[in-house]
KELUMKE-229644 format. One record per atom (N, C-alpha, C): residue number from 1; residue in one letter; atom name; x, y, z. Coordinates in nm, 2 decimals. Layout:
! KELUMKE-229644
rec i NUM&aa A&at CA&u X&v Y&w Z
...
This chain:
! KELUMKE-229644
rec i 1&aa M&at N&u 1.61&v 1.64&w 0.16
rec i 1&aa M&at CA&u 1.53&v 1.61&w 0.04
rec i 1&aa M&at C&u 1.41&v 1.53&w 0.08
rec i 2&aa T&at N&u 1.30&v 1.57&w 0.02
rec i 2&aa T&at CA&u 1.17&v 1.50&w 0.05
rec i 2&aa T&at C&u 1.13&v 1.42&w -0.08
rec i 3&aa F&at N&u 1.04&v 1.33&w -0.06
rec i 3&aa F&at CA&u 0.99&v 1.24&w -0.17
rec i 3&aa F&at C&u 0.85&v 1.27&w -0.19
rec i 4&aa R&at N&u 0.81&v 1.30&w -0.32
rec i 4&aa R&at CA&u 0.67&v 1.32&w -0.36
rec i 4&aa R&at C&u 0.63&v 1.22&w -0.46
rec i 5&aa P&at N&u 0.54&v 1.13&w -0.43
rec i 5&aa P&at CA&u 0.50&v 1.03&w -0.53
rec i 5&aa P&at C&u 0.42&v 1.09&w -0.64
rec i 6&aa L&at N&u 0.43&v 1.03&w -0.76
rec i 6&aa L&at CA&u 0.36&v 1.08&w -0.88
rec i 6&aa L&at C&u 0.23&v 1.01&w -0.90
rec i 7&aa Y&at N&u 0.14&v 1.08&w -0.96
rec i 7&aa Y&at CA&u 0.01&v 1.03&w -1.01
rec i 7&aa Y&at C&u -0.06&v 0.94&w -0.91
rec i 8&aa N&at N&u -0.08&v 0.81&w -0.94
rec i 8&aa N&at CA&u -0.16&v 0.72&w -0.85
rec i 8&aa N&at C&u -0.08&v 0.65&w -0.75
rec i 9&aa Q&at N&u 0.04&v 0.68&w -0.73
rec i 9&aa Q&at CA&u 0.13&v 0.61&w -0.64
rec i 9&aa Q&at C&u 0.10&v 0.65&w -0.49
rec i 10&aa I&at N&u 0.12&v 0.56&w -0.40
rec i 10&aa I&at CA&u 0.09&v 0.58&w -0.26
rec i 10&aa I&at C&u 0.21&v 0.53&w -0.18
rec i 11&aa V&at N&u 0.26&v 0.61&w -0.08
rec i 11&aa V&at CA&u 0.36&v 0.56&w 0.01
rec i 11&aa V&at C&u 0.30&v 0.51&w 0.13
rec i 12&aa V&at N&u 0.32&v 0.39&w 0.17
rec i 12&aa V&at CA&u 0.26&v 0.32&w 0.28
rec i 12&aa V&at C&u 0.36&v 0.27&w 0.39
rec i 13&aa R&at N&u 0.33&v 0.31&w 0.51
rec i 13&aa R&at CA&u 0.41&v 0.25&w 0.62
rec i 13&aa R&at C&u 0.34&v 0.12&w 0.66
rec i 14&aa M&at N&u 0.42&v 0.01&w 0.64
rec i 14&aa M&at CA&u 0.36&v -0.13&w 0.66
rec i 14&aa M&at C&u 0.35&v -0.15&w 0.81
rec i 15&aa D&at N&u 0.24&v -0.22&w 0.85
rec i 15&aa D&at CA&u 0.22&v -0.26&w 0.98
rec i 15&aa D&at C&u 0.32&v -0.37&w 1.01
rec i 16&aa S&at N&u 0.38&v -0.37&w 1.13
rec i 16&aa S&at CA&u 0.46&v -0.49&w 1.17
rec i 16&aa S&at C&u 0.37&v -0.60&w 1.20
rec i 17&aa P&at N&u 0.42&v -0.73&w 1.19
rec i 17&aa P&at CA&u 0.34&v -0.84&w 1.22
rec i 17&aa P&at C&u 0.27&v -0.84&w 1.36
rec i 18&aa K&at N&u 0.33&v -0.77&w 1.45
rec i 18&aa K&at CA&u 0.27&v -0.76&w 1.59
rec i 18&aa K&at C&u 0.15&v -0.68&w 1.59
rec i 19&aa E&at N&u 0.14&v -0.58&w 1.49
rec i 19&aa E&at CA&u 0.02&v -0.50&w 1.48
rec i 19&aa E&at C&u -0.10&v -0.56&w 1.40
rec i 20&aa M&at N&u -0.07&v -0.67&w 1.34
rec i 20&aa M&at CA&u -0.17&v -0.73&w 1.25
rec i 20&aa M&at C&u -0.26&v -0.83&w 1.33
rec i 21&aa H&at N&u -0.35&v -0.78&w 1.41
rec i 21&aa H&at CA&u -0.43&v -0.86&w 1.50
rec i 21&aa H&at C&u -0.52&v -0.95&w 1.41
rec i 22&aa G&at N&u -0.52&v -1.08&w 1.45
rec i 22&aa G&at CA&u -0.61&v -1.17&w 1.38
rec i 22&aa G&at C&u -0.55&v -1.23&w 1.25
rec i 23&aa A&at N&u -0.44&v -1.19&w 1.21
rec i 23&aa A&at CA&u -0.38&v -1.24&w 1.09
rec i 23&aa A&at C&u -0.31&v -1.37&w 1.12
rec i 24&aa L&at N&u -0.31&v -1.46&w 1.02
rec i 24&aa L&at CA&u -0.24&v -1.58&w 1.03
rec i 24&aa L&at C&u -0.10&v -1.57&w 0.98
rec i 25&aa H&at N&u 0.00&v -1.63&w 1.04
rec i 25&aa H&at CA&u 0.14&v -1.63&w 0.99
rec i 25&aa H&at C&u 0.15&v -1.75&w 0.89
rec i 26&aa I&at N&u 0.18&v -1.72&w 0.77
rec i 26&aa I&at CA&u 0.20&v -1.83&w 0.67
rec i 26&aa I&at C&u 0.34&v -1.83&w 0.63
rec i 27&aa P&at N&u 0.41&v -1.94&w 0.66
rec i 27&aa P&at CA&u 0.56&v -1.95&w 0.64
rec i 27&aa P&at C&u 0.59&v -1.94&w 0.49
rec i 28&aa D&at N&u 0.71&v -1.89&w 0.46
rec i 28&aa D&at CA&u 0.76&v -1.87&w 0.33
rec i 28&aa D&at C&u 0.77&v -2.00&w 0.25
rec i 29&aa N&at N&u 0.78&v -2.12&w 0.32
rec i 29&aa N&at CA&u 0.79&v -2.24&w 0.25
rec i 29&aa N&at C&u 0.65&v -2.31&w 0.22
rec i 30&aa A&at N&u 0.55&v -2.24&w 0.25
rec i 30&aa A&at CA&u 0.41&v -2.29&w 0.22
rec i 30&aa A&at C&u 0.39&v -2.28&w 0.07
rec i 31&aa P&at N&u 0.30&v -2.37&w 0.02
rec i 31&aa P&at CA&u 0.27&v -2.37&w -0.12
rec i 31&aa P&at C&u 0.22&v -2.23&w -0.17
rec i 32&aa E&at N&u 0.25&v -2.19&w -0.29
rec i 32&aa E&at CA&u 0.22&v -2.06&w -0.34
rec i 32&aa E&at C&u 0.07&v -2.02&w -0.32
rec i 33&aa S&at N&u -0.02&v -2.12&w -0.35
rec i 33&aa S&at CA&u -0.16&v -2.09&w -0.34
rec i 33&aa S&at C&u -0.20&v -2.05&w -0.19
rec i 34&aa S&at N&u -0.13&v -2.11&w -0.10
rec i 34&aa S&at CA&u -0.16&v -2.08&w 0.04
rec i 34&aa S&at C&u -0.11&v -1.94&w 0.08
rec i 35&aa R&at N&u 0.00&v -1.90&w 0.02
rec i 35&aa R&at CA&u 0.06&v -1.77&w 0.06
rec i 35&aa R&at C&u -0.01&v -1.65&w -0.01
rec i 36&aa T&at N&u -0.08&v -1.67&w -0.12
rec i 36&aa T&at CA&u -0.13&v -1.55&w -0.19
rec i 36&aa T&at C&u -0.28&v -1.54&w -0.19
rec i 37&aa S&at N&u -0.35&v -1.65&w -0.18
rec i 37&aa S&at CA&u -0.50&v -1.64&w -0.19
rec i 37&aa S&at C&u -0.56&v -1.59&w -0.07
rec i 38&aa G&at N&u -0.64&v -1.48&w -0.08
rec i 38&aa G&at CA&u -0.72&v -1.42&w 0.03
rec i 38&aa G&at C&u -0.64&v -1.37&w 0.14
rec i 39&aa H&at N&u -0.51&v -1.32&w 0.11
rec i 39&aa H&at CA&u -0.43&v -1.27&w 0.22
rec i 39&aa H&at C&u -0.40&v -1.13&w 0.20
rec i 40&aa A&at N&u -0.44&v -1.04&w 0.29
rec i 40&aa A&at CA&u -0.42&v -0.90&w 0.28
rec i 40&aa A&at C&u -0.31&v -0.85&w 0.38
rec i 41&aa A&at N&u -0.25&v -0.74&w 0.35
rec i 41&aa A&at CA&u -0.16&v -0.67&w 0.44
rec i 41&aa A&at C&u -0.22&v -0.54&w 0.48
rec i 42&aa F&at N&u -0.17&v -0.48&w 0.58
rec i 42&aa F&at CA&u -0.23&v -0.35&w 0.63
rec i 42&aa F&at C&u -0.12&v -0.25&w 0.66
rec i 43&aa G&at N&u -0.15&v -0.12&w 0.65
rec i 43&aa G&at CA&u -0.06&v -0.02&w 0.67
rec i 43&aa G&at C&u -0.12&v 0.12&w 0.67
rec i 44&aa T&at N&u -0.04&v 0.22&w 0.69
rec i 44&aa T&at CA&u -0.09&v 0.36&w 0.70
rec i 44&aa T&at C&u -0.04&v 0.44&w 0.58
rec i 45&aa V&at N&u -0.12&v 0.52&w 0.52
rec i 45&aa V&at CA&u -0.08&v 0.60&w 0.40
rec i 45&aa V&at C&u 0.00&v 0.72&w 0.46
rec i 46&aa L&at N&u 0.12&v 0.73&w 0.40
rec i 46&aa L&at CA&u 0.20&v 0.85&w 0.44
rec i 46&aa L&at C&u 0.19&v 0.96&w 0.35
rec i 47&aa K&at N&u 0.20&v 0.93&w 0.22
rec i 47&aa K&at CA&u 0.19&v 1.03&w 0.11
rec i 47&aa K&at C&u 0.12&v 0.97&w -0.01
rec i 48&aa T&at N&u 0.06&v 1.06&w -0.09
rec i 48&aa T&at CA&u 0.00&v 1.02&w -0.21
rec i 48&aa T&at C&u 0.04&v 1.11&w -0.33
rec i 49&aa G&at N&u 0.03&v 1.06&w -0.45
rec i 49&aa G&at CA&u 0.04&v 1.14&w -0.57
rec i 49&aa G&at C&u -0.08&v 1.22&w -0.59
rec i 50&aa E&at N&u -0.08&v 1.30&w -0.69
rec i 50&aa E&at CA&u -0.20&v 1.39&w -0.72
rec i 50&aa E&at C&u -0.32&v 1.31&w -0.76
rec i 51&aa G&at N&u -0.31&v 1.20&w -0.83
rec i 51&aa G&at CA&u -0.42&v 1.13&w -0.88
rec i 51&aa G&at C&u -0.40&v 1.07&w -1.02
rec i 52&aa H&at N&u -0.50&v 1.01&w -1.07
rec i 52&aa H&at CA&u -0.49&v 0.94&w -1.20
rec i 52&aa H&at C&u -0.50&v 1.05&w -1.31
rec i 53&aa R&at N&u -0.42&v 1.04&w -1.41
rec i 53&aa R&at CA&u -0.43&v 1.13&w -1.52
rec i 53&aa R&at C&u -0.53&v 1.07&w -1.62
rec i 54&aa R&at N&u -0.63&v 1.14&w -1.65
rec i 54&aa R&at CA&u -0.73&v 1.10&w -1.75
rec i 54&aa R&at C&u -0.68&v 1.12&w -1.89
rec i 55&aa K&at N&u -0.75&v 1.06&w -1.99
rec i 55&aa K&at CA&u -0.72&v 1.08&w -2.13
rec i 55&aa K&at C&u -0.72&v 1.22&w -2.18
rec i 56&aa N&at N&u -0.81&v 1.30&w -2.12
rec i 56&aa N&at CA&u -0.82&v 1.44&w -2.16
rec i 56&aa N&at C&u -0.72&v 1.53&w -2.08
rec i 57&aa G&at N&u -0.63&v 1.47&w -2.00
rec i 57&aa G&at CA&u -0.53&v 1.55&w -1.93
rec i 57&aa G&at C&u -0.56&v 1.59&w -1.79
rec i 58&aa S&at N&u -0.69&v 1.58&w -1.75
rec i 58&aa S&at CA&u -0.73&v 1.62&w -1.62
rec i 58&aa S&at C&u -0.69&v 1.52&w -1.52
rec i 59&aa I&at N&u -0.68&v 1.56&w -1.39
rec i 59&aa I&at CA&u -0.64&v 1.47&w -1.28
rec i 59&aa I&at C&u -0.76&v 1.43&w -1.20
rec i 60&aa Q&at N&u -0.78&v 1.30&w -1.18
rec i 60&aa Q&at CA&u -0.89&v 1.24&w -1.09
rec i 60&aa Q&at C&u -0.82&v 1.22&w -0.96
rec i 61&aa P&at N&u -0.86&v 1.29&w -0.85
rec i 61&aa P&at CA&u -0.79&v 1.27&w -0.72
rec i 61&aa P&at C&u -0.81&v 1.12&w -0.67
rec i 62&aa L&at N&u -0.71&v 1.08&w -0.58
rec i 62&aa L&at CA&u -0.72&v 0.95&w -0.53
rec i 62&aa L&at C&u -0.82&v 0.94&w -0.42
rec i 63&aa D&at N&u -0.87&v 0.81&w -0.39
rec i 63&aa D&at CA&u -0.97&v 0.79&w -0.28
rec i 63&aa D&at C&u -0.91&v 0.78&w -0.15
rec i 64&aa V&at N&u -0.78&v 0.77&w -0.14
rec i 64&aa V&at CA&u -0.71&v 0.76&w -0.01
rec i 64&aa V&at C&u -0.63&v 0.88&w 0.02
rec i 65&aa K&at N&u -0.60&v 0.91&w 0.14
rec i 65&aa K&at CA&u -0.53&v 1.03&w 0.18
rec i 65&aa K&at C&u -0.43&v 1.00&w 0.29
rec i 66&aa P&at N&u -0.33&v 1.08&w 0.31
rec i 66&aa P&at CA&u -0.24&v 1.05&w 0.42
rec i 66&aa P&at C&u -0.31&v 1.04&w 0.56
rec i 67&aa G&at N&u -0.27&v 0.94&w 0.63
rec i 67&aa G&at CA&u -0.33&v 0.90&w 0.76
rec i 67&aa G&at C&u -0.43&v 0.79&w 0.75
rec i 68&aa D&at N&u -0.48&v 0.76&w 0.63
rec i 68&aa D&at CA&u -0.58&v 0.65&w 0.62
rec i 68&aa D&at C&u -0.51&v 0.51&w 0.65
rec i 69&aa R&at N&u -0.58&v 0.43&w 0.72
rec i 69&aa R&at CA&u -0.53&v 0.29&w 0.74
rec i 69&aa R&at C&u -0.59&v 0.20&w 0.63
rec i 70&aa I&at N&u -0.51&v 0.13&w 0.56
rec i 70&aa I&at CA&u -0.56&v 0.06&w 0.44
rec i 70&aa I&at C&u -0.53&v -0.09&w 0.45
rec i 71&aa A&at N&u -0.60&v -0.17&w 0.37
rec i 71&aa A&at CA&u -0.57&v -0.31&w 0.34
rec i 71&aa A&at C&u -0.53&v -0.31&w 0.20
rec i 72&aa Y&at N&u -0.42&v -0.38&w 0.17
rec i 72&aa Y&at CA&u -0.38&v -0.39&w 0.03
rec i 72&aa Y&at C&u -0.33&v -0.53&w 0.00
rec i 73&aa H&at N&u -0.32&v -0.56&w -0.13
rec i 73&aa H&at CA&u -0.27&v -0.70&w -0.17
rec i 73&aa H&at C&u -0.13&v -0.72&w -0.11
rec i 74&aa R&at N&u -0.11&v -0.83&w -0.05
rec i 74&aa R&at CA&u 0.01&v -0.87&w 0.02
rec i 74&aa R&at C&u 0.13&v -0.85&w -0.06
rec i 75&aa N&at N&u 0.13&v -0.89&w -0.19
rec i 75&aa N&at CA&u 0.24&v -0.88&w -0.27
rec i 75&aa N&at C&u 0.25&v -0.76&w -0.36
rec i 76&aa A&at N&u 0.18&v -0.66&w -0.32
rec i 76&aa A&at CA&u 0.17&v -0.53&w -0.40
rec i 76&aa A&at C&u 0.29&v -0.45&w -0.38
rec i 77&aa G&at N&u 0.32&v -0.37&w -0.49
rec i 77&aa G&at CA&u 0.42&v -0.27&w -0.48
rec i 77&aa G&at C&u 0.57&v -0.31&w -0.46
rec i 78&aa E&at N&u 0.65&v -0.21&w -0.43
rec i 78&aa E&at CA&u 0.79&v -0.24&w -0.40
rec i 78&aa E&at C&u 0.83&v -0.17&w -0.28
rec i 79&aa R&at N&u 0.93&v -0.23&w -0.20
rec i 79&aa R&at CA&u 0.98&v -0.17&w -0.08
rec i 79&aa R&at C&u 1.10&v -0.08&w -0.12
rec i 80&aa H&at N&u 1.10&v 0.04&w -0.06
rec i 80&aa H&at CA&u 1.20&v 0.14&w -0.08
rec i 80&aa H&at C&u 1.24&v 0.20&w 0.05
rec i 81&aa L&at N&u 1.37&v 0.25&w 0.06
rec i 81&aa L&at CA&u 1.41&v 0.33&w 0.17
rec i 81&aa L&at C&u 1.39&v 0.48&w 0.13
rec i 82&aa I&at N&u 1.30&v 0.54&w 0.19
rec i 82&aa I&at CA&u 1.26&v 0.68&w 0.16
rec i 82&aa I&at C&u 1.27&v 0.76&w 0.29
rec i 83&aa E&at N&u 1.34&v 0.87&w 0.29
rec i 83&aa E&at CA&u 1.36&v 0.96&w 0.40
rec i 83&aa E&at C&u 1.39&v 0.88&w 0.53
rec i 84&aa G&at N&u 1.48&v 0.78&w 0.52
rec i 84&aa G&at CA&u 1.53&v 0.70&w 0.63
rec i 84&aa G&at C&u 1.43&v 0.59&w 0.68
rec i 85&aa E&at N&u 1.33&v 0.56&w 0.61
rec i 85&aa E&at CA&u 1.23&v 0.46&w 0.65
rec i 85&aa E&at C&u 1.20&v 0.37&w 0.54
rec i 86&aa T&at N&u 1.19&v 0.24&w 0.57
rec i 86&aa T&at CA&u 1.15&v 0.14&w 0.47
rec i 86&aa T&at C&u 1.00&v 0.14&w 0.45
rec i 87&aa V&at N&u 0.96&v 0.18&w 0.33
rec i 87&aa V&at CA&u 0.81&v 0.20&w 0.31
rec i 87&aa V&at C&u 0.78&v 0.12&w 0.18
rec i 88&aa L&at N&u 0.65&v 0.11&w 0.16
rec i 88&aa L&at CA&u 0.60&v 0.04&w 0.04
rec i 88&aa L&at C&u 0.54&v 0.14&w -0.06
rec i 89&aa L&at N&u 0.58&v 0.14&w -0.18
rec i 89&aa L&at CA&u 0.52&v 0.22&w -0.29
rec i 89&aa L&at C&u 0.43&v 0.14&w -0.37
rec i 90&aa I&at N&u 0.30&v 0.17&w -0.37
rec i 90&aa I&at CA&u 0.20&v 0.09&w -0.44
rec i 90&aa I&at C&u 0.11&v 0.18&w -0.52
rec i 91&aa P&at N&u 0.06&v 0.13&w -0.63
rec i 91&aa P&at CA&u -0.05&v 0.21&w -0.70
rec i 91&aa P&at C&u -0.18&v 0.19&w -0.63
rec i 92&aa E&at N&u -0.27&v 0.29&w -0.65
rec i 92&aa E&at CA&u -0.40&v 0.29&w -0.58
rec i 92&aa E&at C&u -0.48&v 0.16&w -0.61
rec i 93&aa E&at N&u -0.46&v 0.11&w -0.73
rec i 93&aa E&at CA&u -0.54&v -0.01&w -0.78
rec i 93&aa E&at C&u -0.51&v -0.13&w -0.69
rec i 94&aa H&at N&u -0.40&v -0.13&w -0.61
rec i 94&aa H&at CA&u -0.37&v -0.25&w -0.53
rec i 94&aa H&at C&u -0.43&v -0.23&w -0.39
rec i 95&aa V&at N&u -0.50&v -0.12&w -0.36
rec i 95&aa V&at CA&u -0.56&v -0.10&w -0.23
rec i 95&aa V&at C&u -0.69&v -0.17&w -0.23
rec i 96&aa L&at N&u -0.72&v -0.25&w -0.13
rec i 96&aa L&at CA&u -0.84&v -0.33&w -0.12
rec i 96&aa L&at C&u -0.95&v -0.25&w -0.05
rec i 97&aa G&at N&u -0.91&v -0.16&w 0.04
rec i 97&aa G&at CA&u -1.01&v -0.08&w 0.11
rec i 97&aa G&at C&u -0.95&v 0.00&w 0.22
rec i 98&aa V&at N&u -1.02&v 0.10&w 0.28
rec i 98&aa V&at CA&u -0.98&v 0.18&w 0.39
rec i 98&aa V&at C&u -1.05&v 0.13&w 0.52
rec i 99&aa L&at N&u -0.97&v 0.11&w 0.62
rec i 99&aa L&at CA&u -1.02&v 0.07&w 0.75
rec i 99&aa L&at C&u -1.07&v 0.19&w 0.83
rec i 100&aa E&at N&u -1.20&v 0.18&w 0.87
rec i 100&aa E&at CA&u -1.26&v 0.30&w 0.94
rec i 100&aa E&at C&u -1.30&v 0.25&w 1.08
């Protein structure tokens, strides 16, 4: 069985902490403001939905595609076990940008 995300959802393989060059490790017991402000996570897009459904019923394609390396809000989305791999499922709105 394979998984196909719907609409604006993106399946992301999260980078391991070893792959996050230049990132600071912020412990879980740090104050909430230290853990969330200005902190991004990185990963690779594995699959995407078709796009955003507009009010007129048409579909607006997503700006990201499988293979893109992205930065996204650290607390975005939900972790799921899909096709034997723990991945992140996030809406496109939580993507900060594509790394080129």
